C-alpha positions as CSV (number, residue, x, y, z in Angstrom):
1,X,1.9,39.5,39.8
2,X,3.8,39.0,42.3
3,X,2.5,39.0,45.7
4,X,3.7,42.4,46.5
5,X,1.6,43.7,43.5
6,X,-1.8,41.6,44.2
7,X,-4.8,44.3,44.1
8,X,-6.5,44.4,47.0
9,X,-10.3,44.6,45.6
10,X,-11.6,48.1,46.9
11,X,-16.2,48.7,48.1
12,X,-17.6,51.0,46.7
13,X,-18.0,53.5,49.7
14,X,-22.0,53.5,48.0
15,X,-25.0,51.8,48.5
16,X,-27.9,53.0,46.2
17,X,-31.2,52.7,48.6
18,X,-29.4,52.2,51.4
19,X,-32.3,55.5,53.1
20,X,-34.5,53.7,50.6
21,X,-35.2,50.2,51.7
22,X,-36.8,49.8,54.0
23,X,-37.0,48.0,56.9
24,X,-38.3,44.7,58.1
25,X,-40.3,43.7,61.4
26,X,-40.5,39.9,61.5
27,X,-41.4,37.1,63.9
28,X,-42.4,34.0,61.8
29,X,-41.8,32.3,59.1
30,X,-44.6,29.8,58.1
31,X,-45.0,29.3,54.1
32,X,-41.8,29.1,52.1
33,X,-40.6,27.3,49.0
34,X,-39.2,26.7,45.4
35,X,-40.2,27.3,42.1
36,X,-38.4,27.5,39.6
37,X,-35.2,27.2,40.7
38,X,-36.6,30.9,43.4
39,X,-36.9,30.4,46.5
40,X,-40.1,32.2,48.8
41,X,-40.7,32.4,51.9
42,X,-43.2,34.3,53.3
43,X,-42.9,36.6,56.9
44,X,-44.9,37.7,60.0
45,X,-46.1,39.7,62.1
46,X,-48.5,39.6,64.9
47,X,-50.6,42.9,65.1
48,X,-52.1,42.8,69.2
49,X,-55.4,45.1,68.6
50,X,-56.5,47.8,71.8
51,X,-58.6,46.2,73.8
52,X,-61.7,47.9,75.9
53,X,-60.4,48.6,79.1
54,X,-58.3,46.2,81.2
55,X,-59.8,43.6,78.8
56,X,-56.7,42.7,76.1
57,X,-57.7,43.1,72.4
58,X,-57.7,40.3,69.9
59,X,-55.1,39.1,68.3
60,X,-53.4,38.3,64.8
61,X,-51.5,37.5,61.7
62,X,-50.8,39.5,59.4
63,X,-48.1,39.6,56.2
64,X,-45.2,41.3,56.1
65,X,-43.3,40.1,53.6
66,X,-42.6,38.0,50.5
67,X,-39.1,37.3,50.6
68,X,-37.8,36.5,47.0
69,X,-34.7,35.2,45.1
70,X,-32.4,32.7,44.3
71,X,-31.2,29.8,46.2
72,X,-28.2,31.1,45.8
73,X,-29.4,34.9,47.5
74,X,-30.7,32.2,50.6
75,X,-27.6,30.2,51.0
76,X,-25.8,34.3,51.4
77,X,-28.7,35.2,54.3
78,X,-28.2,31.7,55.6
79,X,-24.7,32.9,55.9
80,X,-25.5,36.0,57.6
81,X,-27.9,34.4,60.7
82,X,-25.5,31.7,62.1
83,X,-22.7,35.5,61.3
84,X,-25.3,37.3,63.3
85,X,-26.5,34.2,65.9
86,X,-22.7,33.9,66.6
87,X,-22.6,37.3,67.6
88,X,-25.7,37.3,69.3
89,X,-24.2,34.5,71.8
90,X,-22.5,35.2,75.2
91,X,-18.2,35.0,74.8
92,X,-17.5,31.8,76.9
93,X,-17.8,32.0,80.5
94,X,-19.3,35.6,79.8
95,X,-22.8,37.6,78.7
96,X,-23.9,38.4,76.4
97,X,-22.7,41.8,74.2
98,X,-25.3,43.6,73.5
């Protein structure tokens, strides 16, 4: 093929499950590991229970998800997190974009 006829991959215009996929909110990742080639991360959040009057209620930890996948998938997740951190960093001499 000549340089002018190289095909550029086309992304599909629809991704299956985009509307049904859960949104997972988490505040920590207390456990992780690898077993039989599968990476494993437990995600958790803090739950604040209502108190009585002005007294704060009890707080406890709640597991919200267990991530499982091949190690290569966690490499892709790491790359996405690094991109997110770059996007959230303040511009040189400026403020954060959001």
